C-alpha positions in Angstrom: 40.1 108.2 166.2 43.1 108.8 168.6 42.1 111.0 171.6 45.4 112.8 171.1 44.1 114.4 167.9 41.8 116.5 169.9 44.4 117.3 172.5 46.9 118.6 169.9 44.5 120.6 167.7 44.3 124.1 169.2 41.4 125.8 167.4 38.1 124.7 166.1 39.3 125.5 162.6 42.4 123.2 162.9 40.3 120.4 164.3 37.8 120.7 161.5 40.2 121.0 158.6 42.7 118.3 159.8 40.0 115.7 160.8 38.2 116.2 157.5 41.5 115.3 155.7 42.3 112.4 158.0 38.8 111.1 157.6 39.2 111.0 153.9 42.5 109.2 154.3 41.1 106.6 156.6 38.1 105.8 154.4 40.4 105.3 151.4 42.8 103.2 153.5 40.0 100.9 154.7 38.5 100.4 151.4 41.8 99.9 149.6 40.9 102.7 147.2 43.2 105.5 146.1 42.4 109.1 147.3 40.6 111.1 144.7 41.9 114.5 143.7 39.4 116.2 145.9 40.2 114.0 148.9 43.8 114.5 148.5 43.3 118.3 148.3 41.1 118.2 151.5 43.9 116.3 153.3 46.7 118.6 152.1 44.6 121.7 153.1 43.9 120.1 156.6 47.7 119.8 157.1 48.9 123.0 155.5 46.4 125.1 157.6 48.0 123.9 160.8 49.7 126.5 162.9 53.4 125.9 163.7 52.5 125.3 167.3 50.0 122.6 166.4 52.3 120.8 164.0 55.1 120.7 166.3 52.8 119.3 169.0 51.3 116.8 166.7 54.7 115.6 165.5 56.0 115.4 169.1 53.1 113.1 170.1 53.5 110.9 167.0 50.1 111.8 165.6 51.6 113.2 162.4 54.6 112.0 160.5 57.1 114.8 159.8 57.5 113.3 156.3 53.8 113.4 155.6 53.6 117.0 156.8 56.6 117.9 154.6 55.0 116.3 151.6 51.9 118.2 152.0 53.8 121.5 152.2 55.8 120.7 149.1 52.6 119.9 147.3 51.2 123.2 148.3 54.4 124.9 147.1 54.1 123.4 143.6 50.5 124.3 143.5 51.5 128.1 143.9 54.9 128.4 142.3 53.5 131.4 140.4 53.9 133.4 143.6 57.7 133.3 143.3 58.2 132.8 147.0 61.4 130.6 146.7 64.9 131.2 145.3 66.2 127.7 146.1 64.5 124.5 147.4 65.9 120.9 147.9 62.8 118.7 148.3 64.9 115.5 148.5 67.0 116.9 151.3 63.9 118.3 152.9 62.1 114.8 153.0 65.3 113.1 154.3 65.5 115.5 157.2 61.8 114.8 157.9 62.3 111.1 157.8 65.1 111.4 160.2 62.8 113.1 162.8 60.3 110.3 162.4 63.1 107.7 163.1 64.3 109.6 166.1 60.8 109.7 167.5 60.2 106.0 166.6 63.4 105.1 168.6 61.9 106.8 171.7 64.6 109.6 171.6 63.8 113.0 172.8 63.0 115.5 170.0 63.9 119.2 169.9 61.4 121.9 170.6 60.9 122.5 166.9 61.4 119.0 165.7 60.0 118.3 162.1 58.9 121.9 161.6 59.8 123.0 158.0 60.8 126.8 158.1 61.8 129.2 155.3 64.8 131.4 155.8 65.2 134.6 153.7 67.9 134.2 151.0 70.3 136.5 153.0 70.8 133.8 155.7 74.0 131.6 155.3 72.9 128.0 154.9 75.2 125.1 154.1 74.3 123.3 151.0 72.5 126.2 149.5 73.6 129.4 147.7 73.1 132.5 149.7 72.3 135.2 147.2 70.5 138.0 149.1 68.4 138.1 145.8 71.2 139.4 143.7 72.8 137.8 140.7 76.4 138.6 141.8 76.1 136.3 144.8 74.7 133.4 142.8 77.9 131.3 143.2 78.3 132.2 146.9 78.0 128.9 149.0 78.7 129.5 152.6 80.7 126.8 154.6 78.8 127.5 157.8 75.3 128.4 158.7 74.0 131.7 160.1 74.3 131.5 163.8 70.4 132.0 164.3 70.0 129.2 161.7 72.1 126.8 163.7 70.0 127.5 166.8 66.8 126.7 164.8 68.2 123.5 163.2 69.7 122.3 166.6 66.2 122.5 168.0 64.9 120.2 165.2 63.6 122.8 162.5 64.0 121.8 159.0 65.0 124.1 156.1 62.1 124.1 153.7 63.5 126.6 151.2 65.3 129.9 150.9 62.9 132.8 150.6 62.8 135.2 147.7 63.3 138.9 148.7 63.9 142.3 147.5 67.4 142.5 146.1 70.0 143.0 148.9 67.0 143.7 151.3 66.9 147.2 150.0 63.4 147.7 148.9 59.7 147.6 149.7 58.2 145.5 146.9 60.2 142.2 146.7 59.8 142.6 142.9 63.1 140.7 142.3 64.5 141.2 138.8 66.6 138.1 139.1 64.2 135.6 140.7 60.9 137.0 139.7 58.3 139.4 141.3 56.9 138.0 144.5 53.1 138.3 144.4 50.5 139.0 147.0 48.3 136.0 147.4 45.4 138.2 148.3 45.6 139.9 145.0 48.3 138.8 142.6 48.5 142.3 140.9 49.8 143.8 144.1 53.0 143.9 146.1 53.7 141.6 149.1 56.0 144.2 150.7 59.6 144.1 151.2 62.2 143.1 151.8 61.1 139.7 153.3 58.3 139.2 150.9 58.9 135.7 149.8 58.6 134.5 153.4 55.4 136.3 154.2 53.7 135.2 151.0 54.7 131.6 151.7 53.0 131.8 155.1 49.9 133.4 153.8 49.7 130.8 151.0 50.0 127.9 153.5 53.3 126.8 152.0 55.1 127.0 155.3 54.2 127.4 158.9 57.0 129.5 160.1 59.7 131.7 158.5 62.4 134.2 159.1 63.2 137.5 157.5 65.4 140.4 158.4 64.1 143.8 159.5 66.1 147.0 159.0 63.3 149.5 158.5 60.3 147.3 158.4 61.2 144.4 156.3 59.4 141.8 158.5 56.5 143.9 159.5 55.6 145.6 156.2 55.1 142.2 154.3 53.4 141.0 157.4 50.8 143.9 157.1 50.3 143.4 153.3 50.0 139.5 153.5 47.9 139.1 156.6 50.4 137.5 158.8 52.3 138.2 162.0 55.8 139.8 161.8 58.2 140.4 164.7 61.2 142.6 164.9 63.0 141.7 168.1 64.9 144.2 170.3 68.5 144.8 169.0 70.5 145.6 171.9 74.2 146.4 171.4 75.3 143.3 173.5 73.8 139.9 174.3 71.4 139.8 171.4 70.0 136.3 170.8 69.0 137.2 167.4 72.4 137.3 165.9 73.3 138.9 162.6 76.3 136.7 162.2 76.2 134.9 158.9 73.5 137.2 157.4 74.2 139.4 154.4 73.9 142.9 155.9 71.9 146.0 154.8 72.5 148.6 157.6 74.0 146.9 160.8 72.9 149.8 163.0 69.3 148.6 162.5 69.4 145.1 161.0 68.0 142.2 163.0 66.6 138.9 161.9 62.9 138.2 162.8 60.3 135.5 162.7 57.1 135.6 160.7 54.1 133.3 161.2 50.3 133.2 160.6 49.7 134.1 164.3 51.6 135.6 167.3 51.4 132.5 169.3 53.7 130.7 166.8 56.2 133.7 167.0 56.2 133.4 170.8 56.9 129.7 170.5 60.0 130.3 168.3 61.1 133.3 170.5 61.1 131.1 173.6 63.2 128.5 171.7 65.7 131.0 170.3 66.0 132.7 173.9 66.0 129.2 175.6 63.3 130.4 177.9 59.8 129.3 179.1 56.7 129.4 177.0 54.9 132.8 176.9 51.3 133.2 178.0 48.8 135.7 176.7 48.6 139.0 178.7 45.6 140.0 180.7 44.1 142.9 178.7 41.7 144.4 181.3 43.3 147.6 182.5 46.4 147.3 180.2 47.5 150.8 179.2 48.7 151.2 175.5 49.8 154.6 174.1 48.3 156.0 170.8 50.8 158.5 169.3 48.3 160.1 166.9 50.7 162.7 165.4 52.8 161.2 162.6 52.0 157.4 163.2 48.2 157.9 162.3 48.8 160.5 159.5 48.5 159.8 155.8 46.1 156.8 156.3 44.1 155.5 153.5 40.4 155.4 154.4 40.1 151.6 153.9 43.0 151.2 156.5 41.4 153.8 158.9 38.2 151.7 158.9 40.0 148.6 160.0 42.0 150.5 162.5 38.9 152.1 164.1 37.3 148.6 164.4 40.4 147.2 165.9 40.6 150.0 168.5 37.0 149.6 169.3 37.5 145.8 170.0 40.4 146.5 172.2 38.5 149.1 174.3 35.7 146.5 174.7 38.2 143.9 175.9 39.3 146.4 178.7 42.4 147.9 177.1 42.9 151.6 178.2 44.2 153.6 175.1 46.1 156.6 176.1 46.9 159.5 173.7 50.7 160.3 173.9 52.8 162.7 172.0 56.0 161.4 170.4 56.2 164.1 167.6 59.4 165.9 168.9 61.3 162.6 169.3 60.2 161.3 165.8 61.2 164.8 164.3 64.7 164.3 165.9 64.8 160.7 164.7 64.3 161.1 161.0 67.7 162.9 160.1 69.6 160.2 162.3 67.8 157.4 160.5 68.8 159.0 157.1 72.5 159.4 158.1 73.0 155.8 159.4 71.2 154.4 156.5 73.7 155.9 154.1 76.6 155.0 156.2 75.5 151.3 156.5 75.1 151.1 152.7 78.5 152.4 152.3 80.3 150.0 154.7 78.4 147.0 155.9 77.9 145.1 152.6 81.3 145.9 151.6 82.8 144.5 154.8 80.8 141.3 154.5 82.2 140.7 151.0 85.8 141.2 152.2 85.2 138.5 154.8 83.0 136.1 153.0 83.6 136.4 149.2 87.3 137.2 148.5 87.7 138.6 145.0 84.4 140.4 145.0 84.7 143.8 146.2 81.8 146.3 146.6 82.8 148.0 143.3 82.8 144.6 141.5 79.4 143.8 143.2 77.9 147.0 141.7 78.3 145.5 138.3 76.3 142.4 139.1 73.4 144.1 140.9 70.2 143.8 138.8 68.4 146.8 140.3 69.3 150.1 139.0 67.7 151.7 141.9 69.8 149.8 144.4 72.9 150.1 142.4 72.5 153.8 142.2 71.8 154.1 146.0 74.9 152.2 147.0 77.0 154.1 144.4 75.8 157.4 145.9 76.7 156.2 149.5 80.2 155.3 148.3 80.7 158.6 146.5 79.2 160.9 149.0 79.8 159.5 152.6 78.8 161.5 155.6 81.7 162.8 157.6 82.9 160.5 160.4 81.9 163.1 163.1 78.4 163.3 161.6 78.1 159.5 161.8 79.5 159.5 165.4 76.9 162.0 166.5 74.1 160.2 164.8 75.0 157.1 166.7 75.1 158.9 170.0 71.8 160.5 169.1 70.3 157.2 168.4 71.1 156.0 172.0 69.8 159.4 173.4 66.5 159.1 171.5 66.1 155.5 172.6 66.2 156.7 176.2 63.6 159.6 175.6 61.4 157.0 174.0 61.5 154.7 177.0 61.0 157.7 179.4 58.0 158.9 177.4 56.3 155.5 177.7 57.0 155.3 181.4 55.9 158.9 182.1 52.5 158.1 180.4 52.2 154.7 182.3 51.9 152.7 179.1 53.4 149.3 178.2 53.6 149.9 174.5 52.4 152.0 171.6 49.9 151.1 168.9 49.4 152.2 165.3 48.9 151.0 161.8 51.8 149.0 160.6 51.5 150.7 157.2 49.0 153.5 156.6 48.1 152.0 153.1 46.9 148.7 151.7 49.2 146.9 149.3 49.8 149.0 146.1 50.0 147.5 142.6 53.2 145.9 141.5 55.7 148.2 139.8 55.6 148.4 136.1 59.2 149.6 135.5 62.1 148.1 137.5 61.6 146.8 141.1 60.8 150.1 142.9 57.4 151.8 143.3 57.0 155.2 141.5 57.4 158.3 143.6 53.6 158.7 143.8 51.3 155.6 144.0 47.7 155.3 143.4 45.3 153.4 145.7 42.0 153.2 143.9 42.3 156.8 142.7 43.8 158.3 145.8 47.4 159.5 145.5 50.2 159.0 148.1 53.9 159.4 148.3 55.6 156.1 148.1 57.6 157.1 151.2 54.3 156.6 153.3 54.9 152.9 153.0 57.9 153.1 155.4 56.5 156.1 157.4 55.7 154.0 160.5 58.1 151.1 160.5 61.4 153.1 160.3 60.9 154.6 163.8 61.1 151.7 166.3 64.5 150.3 165.0 66.1 153.6 166.0 65.1 153.0 169.6 66.1 149.3 169.5 62.5 148.6 170.3 60.6 145.2 169.8 58.1 145.7 167.2 55.2 143.4 166.4 52.8 143.6 163.4 49.5 141.7 164.1 46.8 140.9 161.4 43.9 143.3 162.2 41.5 142.7 159.4 40.7 143.1 155.7 39.8 146.2 153.8 36.6 146.4 151.8 38.6 145.3 148.8 39.8 142.1 150.7 43.3 143.4 151.3 45.1 142.6 154.7 45.9 145.4 157.2 48.2 145.0 160.2 48.3 146.8 163.5 51.8 147.4 165.2 52.6 147.2 168.9 56.0 148.7 169.8 57.3 148.0 173.3 60.3 149.1 175.3 63.8 147.9 174.4 64.3 144.4 176.0 60.6 143.9 176.5 60.2 141.3 173.8 58.3 138.8 175.9 56.0 141.5 177.1 55.2 142.6 173.5 54.5 139.1 172.5 52.4 138.4 175.5 50.2 141.5 174.7 50.2 140.5 171.0 49.0 137.0 171.8 46.0 138.5 173.7 45.3 141.1 171.2 45.1 138.7 168.3 42.4 136.6 170.2 40.4 139.8 170.4 40.8 140.8 166.7 40.3 137.3 165.3 41.7 135.4 162.5 42.0 136.5 158.9 40.5 134.4 156.1 43.0 132.6 154.0 43.9 134.3 150.6 41.9 133.8 147.6 44.7 134.1 145.1 42.7 136.5 142.9 44.4 137.6 139.6 
């Protein structure tokens, strides 16, 4: 066996699963026999369990052909099509791109930092050769002539488009129960939501269909699905200028808050792609001993389901044991001032931002025409209300000014308490059941007999975007019912590398989550 196999495989789990599959392949090859169904499944699972970092390293060294890897992921997708993770996929084109990577490597040419890595892009990213629907029927014939700016960065570094990810229609919901493309289902329990709006990407990661994907995050649309599906989700800082995570070529929701963000099965993979996007050096895990992290108990730790509270307590105990200093801090006044600002800017964005995108990209489809083709009555009603009842211009102007002021207060509070970030449950609840009517959850949801307002789902994730903060959801554990729980780390604006460095160290302490069981 090639010594490089051991060099590239980064965890005992990856070594065990991949070598098991490769052994089956070698035995069959030497005997001239065809792989049995069980052997083929072993080989596929060994490859699909690879982290993005390991897969890229393996392909770079020539120990894995990009085409073989793509074939394994395609087979995994077909085995789990019932999850409804994909809106559009072109397997022929995917394999052609993978073969091109193999040829480039065979000719001794330099490969990009993500060469041969299949990725999923949420279906609000413009991609040439695919429709970009944002999960809505009225955009089914929209075929962009150029890629989203961020997509081009990924492709120029060798990444391959695996598929467009299913999502909550127009990125305006929490369930990813898409009325046009099918309800995305949580792989840990198919009767429950995966979260929204980047649900297809999060589920495909958890189901081992892809190693890396991208969503967009307005109010938690990367982090919430990460929490419900047991993966890592990152909302980068969104400064007003010089933002490497460009929204150019992405169907907008609310541009005051919108930012594209990566999802992966671990933080290390997110750190890898962040370094590529920012054209920077690799990120190393932070030293946790003596690291001070703030715990804003008021608001962020309220309305927690007992099953989530149990996982959170265990996680905090592990961090203390690793040397992290957890500091109680009070953000309640800042949060209270933030909520009306968030509400105002959300309404304004829904009134203007999609309409402006349509004028530029889909001549002939106005926002009023688009309303007729939106499948979700909830979303149609929300946009209609924003159009009919706009906030006065001065109110919007003041809200934007207040947004900047609150961001400064948030930063100053963290600095005054000597903490590098704050930590809290990504979502206070485990995944609720799929909606039974339409695409939205009812006003009150039931979690094993306990009643909660459905607004609790967004309670924690809506705050960080107002401060332009980097926000990272890390898999923390499973509830007693086997449902994933995430823990969120929010840093200071611009401190993306610091947050990812802390997150890499924290995930080592918290440990890996088991793969989903796909229980019905």
